Residue, then its C-alpha position, 0 to 999 in steps of 0.5 A: m123276153t116273150k111278147m104277147t101273141d093273138h093267143g095271149l090276147k085270147m087268154i086275157l079275154t077268158q079272165c079279164v072281160n071287164l078290162i078298161h086299159l091295155e098296153v101291148p107295144g111292140c107285141d106280135i099281135t095281128d089284125e084278127g087278134v085285135k079285132n076279136f079282142v076289141k069286140e069281146v071287151p065292150g068296156l075297153k077305153f084305152l088300147d096301146l098298139t104302138s110298134i106292132s107291125g101286124i096291125t094295119l091302118k085299115l083295122l085302126d080305122e075300122i076300130k075308130g068307126k065302130k068304137p069312137d070312144l076307145l082311145l088308140r095309141 
């Protein structure tokens, strides 16, 4: 099974700019990929990042500060 990567997030951006819900638990994505994704998808309301070792608490706090309406899991 192939896991989503930062490159995969970029590919989603090219086709799904109006995305409101994304679940990528356990995938191989990083702070940089998530940060860019959240910035480029203004209507995103829910993002599941459970069990992703490449994501830091610092990034999660930054996202919560900039997008308080975005539900993070």
